[in-house]
C-alpha positions, 0 to 999 in steps of 0.5 A: 510375487503375488499368488492370487489363489493363496491370497499371499504377497511375497517380497524378499523375506516378507510374506503378507497374507490376506492383503486387502487393497483399495485403489487410491484416489488420484490427487485433484489437480491444483488449478492455481498458477505456480508462484515464482519468488525471488529475494531482493533487498531494497532500502526502506527509504527510496526517493525518485524511483521513476526518474532513477531509471525504473521508468524514465518514460513515466517522468515524461508522461507526468510532465506532459500531464502537469504541463497540459493541466497548468496550461488549461488552468491558465486559459480557464483563469483568463475567461472566468471571474467567480464561476470556478472554485478556489480561484485565488489558490489556482492562480497561485498554483499556476503562477508559482509552477513552471510549465511549458505548452505541451507538444501536440505530438505527445498529446496525440500519443497519450490520447491513444495509449491504453495506460494513459487514463489520467491524460484522457481524463484531463482532456475531458475535464478541460473540455467541460463548458464553463457555466454554472454546472462546471463543478458538477460536470467535472465531478461527473467526469472524474467519478466515471473515470476514477476506477480506471485511473487507479487501476489502469493508468501507469502514473497512478499505478506506479505507487501501487506497484510491487516496488512501492506497495508490495515491499511495504506490505512484506515489511508488515507481514514480516513483523505482524505474523511473528508478533501474532504467532499465527498466519492471520492478518486483519486489514482495514481500508478507509474511504475504500471507494476513493482509495480502491487499494483493495484489489492491489493489496489482496492480490499481493497479500494472497501470494502468501499462505495466510488468512486475511480479514479485509474490511473496506470502509466507505461513507457510501460503499453501495455506490463507490465499491464494486460489490461483485469484485468485493465478493470475489476478493472475499472482503467485507464492505461497511458504511463508515467515515473517518469524520464520523463518531461511531465505531466501525460496524462489525469491527471488534479489535484493532487492525494489524494494518490500516490503508489510506490511499489518496484520501487524507487530503480530501478531509477537512482536517488531516490531523483529525482524520489521521487520528481517527484512522490511527484509533483503528490500529492495534498497538504495534500495528501499521498504517500504509498511506499513499498521497500526492506530494509533487506535480500538484496540478494533476490531482488538483484537476481531479479534486479541487476544480469541483470542490471548495477547499478554502473552508478546510480548517487546516488549509493554511498549513498545507503546501499547495491547496489541500495537498502536502509535500513529503516534509509536511507529511512527515511532521503530520505523521510524527505529531500523530504519534506514529513511527515512520518505517519506510518511505517510497517516492516515485518522484513524479506524483506520489509518496508511499508512507509506512508507519507503525503505531507503537504502544505508549508504554513500549520500551525501546529494544536493545539491538544486538548484531551477530555476524554469520559469515564464519563458515565454521559456524562459531556464531551458532552457539551465541544465537542458541544462547540468546534464543534460550534466554528467559525474557525477563528484565533487561533481556526482554527487550533484546532484538537480535540482528543476524548479518551476512555480507554475501547475498547468497548466504542462505540467511533469509531461509535460516531466519524464516525457520528460526523465527518459528522457534521459541523466542524467534520473534526477537530475530531480525 
């Protein structure tokens, strides 16, 4: 009961005298859309994702694009002598690759489809007149369409989808945030004007409550990177090349993650470019690499028609012109001192490789597995004992894996909490 004349407020056995109150401000409405999350368990290594049922129409689209490119290359080879780059390599590609003439009905459908930018660009490329300016004009067609290809086309977009790209980024975050002990990640994207992974990466990383430092490097960022979009995303753009000798401007410490999307095959020597990218990564940091590993006629049309690749110093060790298959990429990454962590292949064009740079003096951790299915929680004391152990000597390298056989066991939530405790970084 409130007595305004006596300036008292009574409730039950409590009396408040000369109570002074202020009207509380209403909480400002959060304009951000709510995030709906679910937990799914995917293998680290997945192959032929598109053809395995995720997007069967993508397989048909990729085959149509490849057949169309090979047919047009075949026609191009019949009418030229020395006016087109890499003729010998192109003849080998066309003769070694099986193809059938594309059906007109399918071609018409793809020309009208908003997410078939690759096919429409191919159609423009092979309409370029075969004259002295052929390579330059093809390059102009590709340059004007490239941003739409990597952002809109469903063939290029599949490798950057959540199933391929985000699952790898989640692995990075799971390890980096625990190792760093804070909610911050530093990312460097090399040749970002070509790769243009930053819109996808930032959108997926921003779903987590973390701070992100993102540097997009490129030999000519003013021309190849959208400055307005970069500012909107909160990323820094700097001029730097994988083939240069100078350090990245404004970059003082090792990156937690380096991204190379569709760029390594463009360099004169893949091993040297990979070494330069690896030097940017801190010990125990990651590299996320996207490269074409099949249907080479498609990326060939975008790059090799306008660039002479015969002078590349390691061209003889690559699979098809400047491109490599998955087996060669695995060898290149291993030879660079990287440890393969995950591999996601769409089976129609690209493969995503996630690798980790382990320090040279790192000691292999001993894995200990604890089953947590017992409803009586008998395993809890063992977990507590392991987490309270001093990390000295042989115990310093313990990696404890908690294993549950039921998907709805609550294990993920429990581990997320335990990893914030002392020694929680040893839990998996």
